[in-house]
N, C-alpha and C positions, 0 to 999 in steps of 0.2 A: 326433199328426201322422202322416199317411199319405204315403208316397212309394214309388217303385219299389224293389223288393227286390234291387237290384244295386249293386255298387261303381261309383262314378262314373269310376274309372280303368280297371280291367280288365274290368268288366262281369260279374265272378263273382257268382253268386247268394249273397246274404247269408241265412244260416239263423238260426233261432231260437237265442238265447243266444250268437251270435257277438259278439265285441268289435269295435267299429268306432271310427274317429276321424271326428269331424264338424267341419267348418270353417264358421263362421258369420260372414259379412261384415257390416260396418257396425254393429258393436256400439258403443254410446256409452259413454264413460267419464266419471266424475266423481271428482275427488279431494277433494271437500268432505266429508271424513270426520273423525270425532273422533280417530281414530288417525293419527299422522304416518306418512308414507311408505306409505300404502295408497291403493288406488283401488277404486271400486265399478263393476262392469260392469252397465249397465242392460239387462237381458235378461229379458223377461217371456214368459209362455206365448204371448201374442198375437204378440210379435215373432218367436218361433220359427216360428210358422205362416205368417208373411207374408214372411219373408226367404228368399232363395235360399241353400241350403246344399249343401255337397258332403259326401258320405259315402264313406269309404274303408275297405276291408277291412284287416285287420291285416297282410296281405302287401304291400299297396301303400303304406301309411303307418302306421308304428309310432311312437307318441310316444316310446318309449324311445330312438329314434335321434336325437331332438331335445331331449328334456328329461331331464336327469340327475337322480339322486336328490337332489342338493343343490338343484335348481331347484324341485322339487315340494313 
């Protein structure tokens, strides 16, 4: 997938090998799994290229601020 090489928040240029956080809206979930208490996120290569997504640099949105080690 190609997109502009800037953070959607601060507009900082994203360089090769930078770590970013991507938010993808409208991901469908199914819980019809063989394992209890699990879900499957329906996310295909096609869906990634057709959905509007936001890309944030590590300074604007760091997952560690929202997801603890116990959550991952």
